[in-house]
Structures are given as structure tokens and as C-alpha cells.
C-alpha positions in Angstrom: -132.0 -12.1 12.7 -129.0 -12.9 14.9 -128.9 -9.2 16.2 -132.3 -10.3 18.1 -132.0 -11.0 21.7 -134.0 -14.2 21.6 -132.4 -15.3 18.4 -131.5 -18.5 20.3 -135.0 -19.2 20.7 -135.9 -18.5 17.2 -133.3 -21.0 15.7 -134.1 -23.6 18.3 -137.9 -23.4 17.8 -137.2 -23.6 13.7 -134.8 -26.4 14.2 -137.3 -28.4 16.6 -140.2 -27.8 14.2 -138.3 -28.5 11.0 -139.4 -25.2 9.5 -137.5 -22.4 7.8 -136.2 -19.5 9.9 -136.6 -16.1 7.9 -136.1 -12.3 8.2 -138.4 -10.1 6.8 -136.2 -9.3 3.7 -136.1 -13.1 2.8 -139.9 -12.9 1.9 -141.8 -10.9 -0.8 -145.3 -10.4 -1.6 -146.4 -10.9 -5.2 -150.0 -10.7 -6.6 -151.3 -11.0 -2.8 -149.4 -14.3 -1.9 -146.3 -14.4 0.2 -142.8 -15.9 -1.5 -139.7 -17.1 0.0 -136.5 -16.0 -2.0 -134.2 -18.6 -2.9 -131.1 -18.6 -5.2 -133.1 -20.5 -7.8 -136.6 -19.2 -7.7 -139.4 -17.8 -5.5 -141.1 -20.7 -3.5 -144.8 -20.0 -2.1 -145.2 -19.6 1.5 -148.3 -21.3 2.9 -148.1 -20.5 6.8 -146.0 -18.3 9.0 -145.4 -18.2 12.7 -144.5 -14.5 13.3 -142.1 -13.3 15.8 -142.1 -9.6 15.2 -144.6 -7.1 16.7 -147.6 -6.3 14.8 -146.8 -2.7 13.6 -143.5 -3.7 12.3 -144.7 -6.4 10.1 -145.7 -4.3 7.1 -144.3 -1.0 6.2 -146.9 -0.3 3.4 -149.9 -0.5 5.8 -148.3 0.1 9.3 -145.2 1.6 10.5 -143.4 3.1 7.2 -140.0 3.3 8.8 -140.0 -0.6 9.8 -137.0 -2.4 8.1 -138.0 -5.7 9.8 -141.5 -6.4 7.9 -142.7 -7.6 4.6 -144.3 -4.9 2.5 -147.8 -6.3 1.6 -147.9 -8.8 4.3 -151.4 -7.4 5.7 -153.1 -7.6 2.3 -151.9 -11.2 2.1 -153.3 -12.2 5.3 -156.6 -10.2 4.6 -157.0 -12.0 1.3 -156.5 -15.4 2.9 -153.4 -16.0 1.0 -151.1 -17.1 3.6 -152.0 -18.5 7.2 -150.5 -17.5 10.4 -150.3 -19.2 13.7 -150.6 -16.0 15.1 -152.2 -13.2 12.8 -151.6 -9.6 12.8 -153.9 -8.3 15.6 -153.8 -11.2 17.8 -151.3 -9.5 20.1 -154.0 -7.9 21.9 -154.4 -11.2 23.7 -151.3 -10.2 25.4 -152.2 -7.1 26.6 -151.9 -6.7 30.3 -155.5 -5.3 30.7 -156.9 -8.6 29.7 -155.2 -10.5 32.6 -157.8 -9.3 35.4 -160.6 -10.8 33.4 -159.0 -14.1 32.2 -160.7 -15.9 35.1 -164.3 -14.7 34.1 -163.3 -15.1 30.2 -162.6 -18.7 30.8 -165.6 -19.4 32.4 -167.8 -17.5 30.1 -166.2 -19.0 26.4 -165.1 -22.4 28.0 -167.2 -23.2 30.9 -164.0 -24.0 33.1 -161.6 -22.5 35.2 -158.0 -21.6 34.3 -155.7 -24.7 35.2 -153.0 -22.2 36.2 -153.5 -19.1 38.2 -152.2 -15.9 36.7 -150.5 -12.8 38.4 -152.7 -10.8 40.4 -153.6 -7.7 38.1 -155.6 -4.6 38.4 -156.8 -2.6 35.3 -156.7 1.1 36.4 -159.7 2.1 34.1 -161.9 0.7 37.1 -162.2 3.3 40.0 -161.8 0.8 42.9 -158.8 -0.6 40.8 -157.2 2.5 40.2 -157.3 3.2 44.0 -155.9 -0.2 44.8 -152.9 0.5 42.6 -152.3 4.0 43.8 -152.6 3.0 47.6 -150.0 0.0 46.8 -147.8 1.3 44.5 -144.5 0.2 46.1 -145.4 -3.5 45.6 -146.6 -2.9 42.0 -145.3 -3.5 38.4 -146.8 -0.5 36.2 -147.6 -1.6 32.4 -149.6 0.2 29.7 -152.2 -1.8 28.1 -150.4 -1.5 24.7 -146.7 -2.0 26.1 -145.8 1.3 24.7 -143.9 2.2 27.7 -141.3 0.4 29.5 -142.3 -1.4 32.4 -141.9 0.4 35.8 -141.4 -1.3 39.2 -143.0 1.2 41.9 -140.4 0.4 44.7 -137.3 1.4 42.5 -138.6 4.8 41.4 -137.6 8.1 43.3 -140.2 10.3 44.9 -140.4 12.4 42.1 -140.7 9.4 39.7 -143.6 8.0 41.5 -145.3 11.4 41.6 -144.9 11.7 38.0 -146.3 8.2 37.1 -149.2 8.6 39.6 -150.1 11.7 37.7 -150.0 10.1 34.5 -152.1 7.3 35.7 -154.8 9.2 37.0 -154.9 11.4 33.7 -155.5 8.3 31.8 -156.2 5.6 33.9 -157.4 3.2 31.2 -154.1 3.0 29.7 -152.3 1.6 32.9 -152.5 -1.9 34.7 -150.7 -2.6 38.3 -149.5 -5.9 38.6 -148.2 -7.8 41.8 -144.5 -8.0 41.8 -143.3 -11.4 41.9 -139.8 -12.9 42.5 -139.0 -15.1 39.9 -137.2 -18.5 40.5 -133.4 -18.9 39.9 -131.1 -21.5 38.4 -127.5 -22.0 38.7 -125.8 -20.2 35.8 -122.2 -20.7 34.5 -120.3 -17.6 34.9 -116.7 -16.4 34.5 -115.8 -17.5 38.0 -118.2 -20.3 38.9 -121.8 -20.7 39.3 -124.1 -18.0 40.2 -127.9 -17.8 40.8 -129.8 -16.3 37.7 -133.8 -15.5 37.6 -135.5 -17.7 35.1 -138.7 -17.2 33.1 -140.2 -20.2 31.3 -142.0 -19.3 27.9 -144.9 -21.7 26.8 -146.2 -21.9 23.6 -149.5 -23.7 22.5 -150.9 -24.7 19.1 -154.2 -25.8 18.1 -154.5 -29.0 16.2 -158.2 -28.6 15.3 -159.4 -31.4 17.5 -159.6 -30.1 20.9 
């Protein structure tokens, strides 16, 4: 919806792909199938590109307090009545805990190396990696494996905040990942009084065509 911070991205992608941009309350599930509500009738939906976090997608099966999802969507997916370019549950691939292992995963499953190197990451569930993160805390970005907590930049924390976060990491090391703190590129951005440098992040999307 228009209240989302990346609504422009949603609208741009929909326009470029020639697909309908909807919110959760634009859809309904009837007898295990997903339909789009229109002025005249219901139109069956075959494929969804989802831009809502898993837990918010279905208040019946997941978070009951969610106003963003579609009741019954999980059932429709499980029955195979609707296709999803990014099925519920696929966000596990975005977990920071997987990043330290991407290189070996690519070699194991694809028998090839990564084309682009990923940011250096250390999963604290391993003793040596845990020690490395604690020792180099000021150069780390700390994330949780399920992204349930806000990202913490070690260098910006007070001494008390650092000690508290380190204690949390030591108590449940498997929940945390330390990443190398990077300096993002900047681009000229038009502001109220001229051009200013602003940090830029390029997000790429890939879709399989069944051939490669």
C-alpha cells in the first residue's frame, strides 16, 4: 500500500512487469483458491509475487493480529491452488546465518563458485566465529538470524550497550551473526538547497524461466 516505505518500488515493478498491484484486502480465498476482488466479480489469481513478510501473510495460520495478509493464503499454497514466485517459507534464504556458508553451498549444489563475493559474515553458533565477533565488535554489524531484532552497529553503541549485547550473544550465540561493516557508495541526490551525496543500495531480483 501507499503507506509502505518502498511503495515506489512495488509500483515500479508492477508497471514494468505488467501485473496487478494489490494489497491483502484486495484478495480473498474461496474453497482453497485465491481470487482478486473487482467491481464486477471475483477473478481467479494464478500467481503471486509476495512483498509481505511470511508471518504477516495469513492471520488464520500465522500472526492473528496481521492486517496485511490474506486469510487462508497458506492453505491455498499448500493445496497448490496458487503459485508463488517466493513461497511462504522462502525467506529463510534471506537469513544472515546462511551468508557465511554461501560459497560452500554454491560449490556443493551448483558445482561452481559465486560470481559476486558476499559481505564477510560470521555465524556466532561456532566457537571460533563467536570469539572473532566479540574480539572485533567495533567493526561489526550485529544481526539476528531471524531478523527479529534491529540491526546493531558495534561502533555506535555505548559501553553499556556493547556489554549488554555481548552478554545476549554469549547466552544464545546461535541467534546472532556478525558482518563486516561496509561503507556504501553514494550518488548525487537533489535536496532543498542543491545536490547532496546519499548512500545507495542496489537491490537485484532474479526469476527462473525453467531453462537454466
